[in-house]
N, C-alpha and C positions, 0 to 999 in steps of 0.2 A: 548456616546455609549461605553459600556465596551469592552475591548479587550478579546476575547476568545482564547482558545488554538488553535482552528481551524484557526483563523485569524493570529495568530503568525506563525503557521505551513505553511499557504499559503504564507505569506509574506517572509518567509525564502527561498522559492523557487526563488523568484524574487531577493532577496538580494544577494544570493550566488548560483545562478542557476547552476553553474558548479560543485557543490559539491553534491554527491549522497545523496538522502534523508535519507537513513539509518544512515549516519554519522550525519546529522542534528538532528535526533531524539536521537541518542545515546550521542552525544557530546554537542549539544547546548541546548537541552531541558532535562537536567538531573533532574530538579526540579519536574518533573511529577512523583509522586510516583506510581500512578496507570495509566499505559499507555492505559488502555482500554478506558479512556476518549478521546483519540485521535480518536476513532471510533465515529464520530459525526453522529447524526441522528438515533442512536440506543440506546435503554435502556441498561445501563451498565450491569445489572445482566443477562438479556436475551442475550446480545451480548457475555458475557463470557461463558454462557452455550452453545450457538450456536457454538462458537469457540471450546470449549471442545469436543462437538459431532463431529464437522468437523474434528478435529485432529485425532479422532479414525480411520477414513477411509483415510484421506489425509495427514498423517504425512510425508510420503515419498515425496509428492509434495512440502510440506512446506520446507523440508530439501533441496530439489533440488533448490528451489527458494533462500533459504538462502545461499546456496553455490554459486549460480550464482551472487547474489548481494553482496557477501563477508560479510554476517552477520553471526557471529558465533552463533551456537546453544547454546553456554554457556552464551550468553548475556541475561540479565534479560528481560523477556517478549518478546523474539525474535519472537514468533508466532504472537503477536499483531503487531509488526513492519511489518511482512510479510503480514498479513491480511490488514493492512492500505494501504500498497503498492498496493495490489491487488484491493482494493476498489477504490483507486485513478486511477489505470490503467483502470478500467472499465469506470470511468468518462472521461478519455482521449479517450477511444474508442468512447464514445458518442459524444465527441467534434469533433473527426475526421469524424464521419459519419453524423453529423448534417448539415443542410443546412444553418444555420445562422453563421455569423462570430464570432469566439471565442474571448474571452477577451484576452488581451495581457498576463496577468499573467498565464492564463491557457495554452497558447502556450508554455511559458517557463517551466511550470510544466511538461507538457507532453514530451517536448524535453529532460528534465533532466531525466525523467523516462526511455525514450528510450535509452539514453546514458548509464544509469546504467544497463539496460538489455543487451545492445549490447557489453558492455565492455568485451574484451578478447574472443569474439566469432569468430569462423572461417567461419561461413556461415549464410546465411539468414535463413536456415532451423533451426539452433540452436536458433536463435533469435525468430523465430515464435513459436518454441516449448515452450520457456519460456513465451512468450506472451499468448499463449493458456492456460498454467497452471495458470497464474495470473488471466486471465479472468474467467476461470472455477471456481477457488476458490472463487472469488467474487460472482459469480452467486449462487454457492452452499451455501455459507454463508447466503446470503439473503433468500434463500428458507428455510434453516434450521431455521433461525431467525423467519421467517413468521409463521412457524408451531409451534413454542414454544409459549405458552400462559401463 
């Protein structure tokens, strides 16, 4: 069975679950020239167009998330890193609200994301605000993607 980018990405959470995911993408996976490939389950061209449309209205939210996660807006494809984080966060939300027992890797992945979101926050309200932004970006991206044909 071939190793895909997503498999490498998921395994990195387990291997170094104490390292924020944005560092994994920037430092450990520099060989990926086109980071849009990290957005699995979506056609690359449609995903890029959906992201561009979403950025027109949600650029401030992307910047707020990048600031919260310590991802510099000068980083190459920083918007894709933020979008991937948001899509993964929605998966975590599904894991938390599902009745079945989650996989061990998913638990570590979600806890790593929560740690990244919570870092340097002073209140639960600040954390919830960032979580809401991530969840809403994920949902809006999927809606825009669905409407593009």
